[in-house]
Each structure stands twice: as structure tokens, then as C-alpha cells.
C-alpha positions as CSV (number, residue, x, y, z in Angstrom):
1,M,73.0,134.6,157.7
2,A,70.6,135.5,154.9
3,L,73.0,138.3,153.7
4,G,76.0,135.8,153.7
5,R,73.8,133.3,151.8
6,D,73.0,136.1,149.1
7,N,76.5,137.1,148.9
8,L,77.8,133.6,148.2
9,R,74.9,133.1,145.7
10,T,75.8,136.4,144.1
11,G,79.5,135.5,144.1
12,M,78.8,132.2,142.6
13,M,76.7,133.7,139.9
14,K,79.5,136.0,138.9
15,G,82.1,133.3,138.9
16,F,79.9,131.2,136.7
17,K,79.2,134.1,134.2
18,I,83.0,134.7,134.1
19,M,83.6,131.0,133.4
20,M,80.9,130.9,130.7
21,D,82.4,134.1,129.0
22,H,85.9,132.5,129.0
23,A,84.4,129.3,127.5
24,H,82.6,131.2,124.9
25,T,85.8,133.3,124.0
26,D,87.8,130.0,123.8
27,K,85.2,128.3,121.6
28,K,85.0,131.4,119.3
29,R,88.8,131.6,119.0
30,N,88.9,127.8,118.2
31,L,86.3,128.3,115.5
32,E,88.2,131.4,113.9
33,G,91.1,129.3,113.7
34,I,89.4,126.5,112.0
35,L,87.8,129.1,109.5
36,A,91.2,130.7,108.7
37,R,92.7,127.3,108.0
38,N,89.7,126.4,105.7
39,I,90.1,129.9,104.0
40,D,93.9,129.0,103.4
41,M,93.2,125.6,102.1
42,I,90.6,127.0,99.7
43,A,93.1,129.7,98.5
44,A,95.8,126.9,98.0
45,T,93.1,124.8,96.0
46,K,92.4,127.9,93.8
47,D,96.0,128.5,93.2
48,K,96.5,124.8,92.3
49,I,93.5,124.9,89.9
50,K,94.9,128.1,88.2
51,E,98.2,126.1,87.7
52,L,96.5,123.3,86.3
53,E,94.4,125.4,84.0
54,N,97.6,127.3,82.8
55,D,99.3,123.9,82.3
56,N,96.1,122.6,80.4
57,E,96.2,125.7,78.0
58,C,100.0,125.3,77.2
59,L,99.5,121.5,76.3
60,A,96.5,122.3,74.1
61,N,98.5,125.2,72.3
62,E,101.6,122.7,71.9
63,N,99.0,120.0,70.6
64,E,97.6,122.4,68.0
65,E,101.1,123.4,66.8
66,L,102.0,119.5,66.7
67,R,98.8,119.0,64.7
68,Q,99.6,121.8,62.3
69,F,103.2,120.4,61.9
70,S,101.6,117.0,61.0
71,L,99.2,118.4,58.6
72,D,102.1,120.4,57.0
73,G,104.3,117.3,56.7
74,Y,101.4,115.4,55.2
75,Q,100.8,118.2,52.7
76,L,104.6,118.2,51.7
77,G,104.7,114.4,51.6
78,K,101.5,114.6,49.3
79,N,103.1,117.3,47.0
80,V,106.3,115.4,46.6
């Protein structure tokens, strides 16, 4: 009877350990998925920031050209 009880207890402990290992593996897999999604979102945000910075630089260059044309037009008008 004692041997049967010990075997039952050992079997239950092994089963519980296997169950906990699977739970830990599932939790780890879920957290890795969340981490991968967050990394993808950060990469997409960095790409969007880079695109906006490029647009801003282009607009600043166009603004400078227009300012120069305006100054040139003013100078021509003044000379005439």
C-alpha cells in the first residue's frame, strides 16, 4: 500500500511538473509574440519618422527656394 501511495504521489508530481513546464513554455511563446509585434511597431514608427523628416527637409528646401525667388523679384521690382 505504501509503495502504491508513493508511486501515485511520484506520478502526480511528474505530471504536475510536465504541466508547469508546458504552461511556462506557452507563456514564454506568448511573450515572445508580443515582443515581436512591439519590435515591428517600433520599426514601422521609425520608418514613418524617417519619411516625415525627409518630407520636412524637402519642404524646407522648397521654402528656401521660394524665399529666394521672392527676394529676387523684390530686387528686380526695386531696380525697375
